[in-house]
DRENDO-1510 file (C-alpha; in Angstrom, 1 decimal, always signed):
<recs>
REC; n; res; u; v; w
REC; 1; UNK; -97.9; -61.7; -69.6 .
REC; 2; UNK; -101.5; -59.7; -70.7 .
REC; 3; UNK; -100.2; -59.1; -74.4 .
REC; 4; UNK; -99.1; -62.9; -74.2 .
REC; 5; UNK; -102.9; -64.0; -73.2 .
REC; 6; UNK; -104.0; -61.5; -75.9 .
REC; 7; UNK; -102.2; -63.2; -78.6 .
REC; 8; UNK; -103.3; -66.9; -77.3 .
REC; 9; UNK; -106.9; -65.6; -77.0 .
REC; 10; UNK; -106.7; -64.6; -80.8 .
REC; 11; UNK; -104.8; -67.9; -82.2 .
REC; 12; UNK; -107.2; -70.0; -80.3 .
REC; 13; UNK; -110.2; -68.0; -82.0 .
REC; 14; UNK; -108.5; -68.1; -85.1 .
REC; 15; UNK; -108.0; -71.8; -84.8 .
REC; 16; UNK; -111.7; -72.5; -83.7 .
REC; 17; UNK; -112.8; -70.4; -86.6 .
REC; 18; UNK; -110.8; -72.3; -89.1 .
REC; 19; UNK; -112.3; -75.5; -87.6 .
REC; 20; UNK; -116.1; -74.6; -87.7 .
REC; 21; UNK; -115.5; -74.6; -91.5 .
REC; 22; UNK; -113.9; -78.1; -91.6 .
REC; 23; UNK; -115.6; -80.9; -93.7 .
REC; 24; UNK; -118.9; -81.7; -92.2 .
REC; 25; UNK; -121.1; -83.1; -94.3 .
REC; 26; UNK; -120.8; -86.3; -96.2 .
REC; 27; UNK; -121.1; -84.5; -99.4 .
REC; 28; UNK; -118.2; -82.5; -98.5 .
REC; 29; UNK; -116.4; -85.8; -98.0 .
REC; 30; UNK; -117.1; -87.1; -101.3 .
REC; 31; UNK; -116.2; -84.1; -103.1 .
REC; 32; UNK; -112.7; -84.4; -101.2 .
REC; 33; UNK; -112.7; -88.3; -102.0 .
REC; 34; UNK; -112.9; -87.2; -105.7 .
REC; 35; UNK; -110.1; -84.8; -105.2 .
REC; 36; UNK; -107.7; -87.2; -103.6 .
REC; 37; UNK; -108.6; -90.0; -106.6 .
REC; 38; UNK; -107.8; -87.5; -109.0 .
REC; 39; UNK; -104.4; -86.2; -107.2 .
REC; 40; UNK; -103.5; -90.1; -107.2 .
REC; 41; UNK; -103.9; -90.7; -111.0 .
REC; 42; UNK; -102.2; -87.3; -111.7 .
REC; 43; UNK; -99.2; -88.4; -109.5 .
REC; 44; UNK; -99.3; -91.7; -111.5 .
REC; 45; UNK; -98.9; -90.1; -114.8 .
REC; 46; UNK; -95.9; -87.6; -113.4 .
REC; 47; UNK; -94.0; -90.7; -112.4 .
REC; 48; UNK; -91.8; -91.9; -115.4 .
REC; 49; UNK; -92.4; -95.9; -116.6 .
REC; 50; UNK; -89.0; -96.9; -115.7 .
REC; 51; UNK; -89.0; -95.6; -112.0 .
REC; 52; UNK; -92.0; -97.4; -111.1 .
REC; 53; UNK; -90.0; -100.0; -109.0 .
REC; 54; UNK; -87.5; -97.7; -107.6 .
REC; 55; UNK; -87.5; -97.3; -103.8 .
REC; 56; UNK; -86.0; -94.5; -101.7 .
REC; 57; UNK; -84.8; -97.0; -99.2 .
REC; 58; UNK; -84.7; -100.9; -99.3 .
REC; 59; UNK; -87.2; -101.1; -96.3 .
REC; 60; UNK; -89.6; -99.1; -98.2 .
REC; 61; UNK; -92.5; -100.0; -100.8 .
REC; 62; UNK; -91.5; -98.8; -104.5 .
REC; 63; UNK; -93.9; -96.1; -106.1 .
REC; 64; UNK; -95.9; -98.9; -107.7 .
REC; 65; UNK; -96.4; -100.6; -104.3 .
REC; 66; UNK; -97.3; -97.5; -102.7 .
REC; 67; UNK; -100.0; -96.7; -105.4 .
REC; 68; UNK; -101.5; -100.3; -105.3 .
REC; 69; UNK; -101.7; -100.5; -101.4 .
REC; 70; UNK; -103.5; -97.1; -101.6 .
REC; 71; UNK; -106.1; -98.6; -104.1 .
REC; 72; UNK; -106.1; -102.1; -102.5 .
REC; 73; UNK; -106.7; -100.6; -98.9 .
REC; 74; UNK; -109.4; -98.5; -99.9 .
REC; 75; UNK; -111.2; -101.2; -101.6 .
REC; 76; UNK; -110.6; -103.5; -98.8 .
REC; 77; UNK; -111.7; -101.3; -95.8 .
REC; 78; UNK; -114.4; -100.4; -97.7 .
REC; 79; UNK; -115.4; -104.1; -97.8 .
REC; 80; UNK; -114.4; -105.4; -94.8 .
REC; 81; UNK; -115.3; -102.3; -92.6 .
REC; 82; UNK; -117.4; -100.1; -94.3 .
REC; 83; UNK; -120.2; -102.8; -95.3 .
REC; 84; UNK; -119.3; -102.7; -99.2 .
REC; 85; UNK; -121.0; -104.9; -101.7 .
REC; 86; UNK; -119.3; -106.8; -104.1 .
REC; 87; UNK; -116.3; -105.8; -106.3 .
REC; 88; UNK; -116.3; -106.1; -109.5 .
REC; 89; UNK; -112.4; -106.0; -109.8 .
REC; 90; UNK; -109.6; -107.9; -107.9 .
REC; 91; UNK; -108.7; -105.8; -104.7 .
REC; 92; UNK; -105.2; -108.2; -104.8 .
REC; 93; UNK; -104.5; -107.7; -108.2 .
REC; 94; UNK; -100.8; -106.1; -109.0 .
REC; 95; UNK; -101.1; -103.3; -111.6 .
REC; 96; UNK; -97.7; -103.4; -114.1 .
REC; 97; UNK; -98.3; -100.8; -116.2 .
REC; 98; UNK; -99.4; -97.3; -115.7 .
REC; 99; UNK; -102.7; -97.5; -117.5 .
REC; 100; UNK; -103.2; -100.5; -115.2 .
REC; 101; UNK; -102.7; -98.6; -112.1 .
REC; 102; UNK; -104.5; -96.0; -113.0 .
REC; 103; UNK; -107.9; -98.5; -114.0 .
REC; 104; UNK; -107.1; -99.9; -110.4 .
REC; 105; UNK; -107.0; -96.7; -108.5 .
REC; 106; UNK; -110.3; -95.6; -110.5 .
REC; 107; UNK; -111.8; -98.7; -109.8 .
REC; 108; UNK; -111.2; -98.8; -105.7 .
REC; 109; UNK; -112.0; -95.1; -105.4 .
REC; 110; UNK; -115.2; -95.7; -106.9 .
REC; 111; UNK; -115.9; -98.7; -104.9 .
REC; 112; UNK; -115.2; -96.7; -101.7 .
REC; 113; UNK; -117.3; -93.7; -103.0 .
REC; 114; UNK; -120.0; -96.0; -103.4 .
REC; 115; UNK; -119.8; -97.9; -100.4 .
REC; 116; UNK; -119.2; -94.5; -98.1 .
REC; 117; UNK; -122.4; -92.7; -100.0 .
REC; 118; UNK; -124.6; -95.8; -99.1 .
REC; 119; UNK; -123.8; -95.6; -95.2 .
REC; 120; UNK; -126.6; -94.2; -93.0 .
REC; 121; UNK; -126.4; -91.7; -90.4 .
REC; 122; UNK; -126.9; -95.0; -88.3 .
REC; 123; UNK; -124.2; -97.1; -89.7 .
REC; 124; UNK; -121.9; -94.3; -89.5 .
REC; 125; UNK; -122.0; -93.9; -85.8 .
REC; 126; UNK; -122.0; -97.6; -85.0 .
REC; 127; UNK; -119.0; -98.7; -83.3 .
REC; 128; UNK; -116.7; -101.8; -84.9 .
REC; 129; UNK; -114.0; -103.7; -83.9 .
REC; 130; UNK; -111.1; -103.2; -86.3 .
REC; 131; UNK; -107.5; -103.0; -86.6 .
REC; 132; UNK; -107.5; -99.3; -84.9 .
REC; 133; UNK; -109.7; -100.6; -81.8 .
REC; 134; UNK; -113.1; -100.2; -81.4 .
REC; 135; UNK; -113.9; -97.1; -83.4 .
REC; 136; UNK; -117.1; -95.5; -85.3 .
REC; 137; UNK; -117.6; -96.2; -89.0 .
REC; 138; UNK; -117.2; -92.8; -89.5 .
REC; 139; UNK; -113.6; -92.6; -87.6 .
REC; 140; UNK; -112.9; -95.6; -90.2 .
REC; 141; UNK; -113.9; -93.4; -93.2 .
REC; 142; UNK; -111.3; -90.8; -91.6 .
REC; 143; UNK; -109.0; -93.5; -91.0 .
REC; 144; UNK; -109.2; -94.3; -94.5 .
REC; 145; UNK; -108.7; -90.8; -95.9 .
REC; 146; UNK; -105.5; -90.5; -93.8 .
REC; 147; UNK; -104.3; -93.7; -94.9 .
REC; 148; UNK; -104.6; -92.6; -98.9 .
REC; 149; UNK; -103.3; -89.4; -97.8 .
REC; 150; UNK; -100.0; -90.6; -96.0 .
REC; 151; UNK; -99.4; -93.5; -99.0 .
REC; 152; UNK; -99.9; -90.5; -101.7 .
REC; 153; UNK; -97.3; -88.4; -100.0 .
REC; 154; UNK; -94.9; -91.1; -100.2 .
REC; 155; UNK; -95.6; -91.5; -103.6 .
REC; 156; UNK; -94.7; -87.8; -104.5 .
REC; 157; UNK; -91.6; -88.1; -102.3 .
REC; 158; UNK; -90.5; -90.4; -105.0 .
REC; 159; UNK; -91.8; -88.2; -107.8 .
REC; 160; UNK; -89.3; -85.5; -106.5 .
REC; 161; UNK; -86.7; -87.5; -105.8 .
REC; 162; UNK; -86.3; -88.0; -109.6 .
REC; 163; UNK; -86.3; -84.2; -109.9 .
REC; 164; UNK; -89.6; -83.7; -111.5 .
REC; 165; UNK; -92.3; -81.0; -109.9 .
REC; 166; UNK; -95.1; -83.3; -108.1 .
REC; 167; UNK; -98.9; -82.6; -109.5 .
REC; 168; UNK; -100.1; -79.4; -107.6 .
REC; 169; UNK; -101.9; -79.9; -104.3 .
REC; 170; UNK; -105.6; -80.6; -104.2 .
REC; 171; UNK; -107.3; -80.1; -100.7 .
REC; 172; UNK; -110.7; -79.7; -100.3 .
</recs>
């Protein structure tokens, strides 16, 4: 019993130390956002052109739809909940080629980055009504990051289903 308590205490200390090194600044988040964009672009490059509309299940989005959804959500959440300005691209676009998909992702991520970077600490801390309930804008930024990761992960599964090695993981 005593040995178990010591091991549990050590584990919690390690978890605490690891979480103390978690992303804490806007600069760190924006670097992570750039890595997320690069990872998404690499995923697009890996998928064969003739497989963009394949689905792993009839109820699932295709690879193209997953990628387009990532960009549309980044743009629309930034505009609707994070005080984004006017967009110089159409967030409802339906890119057809990999080149168009990459341009769409670049535009959406860059718009998101500009929007998020412009938020003040007071704006990040402000509670807003959203589809996720009453949350802070900071929480919405986290939700946007998680949402992007979720759908990119699905897109990676499509790449693997083709027997292709996906791009290497990009973390922080």
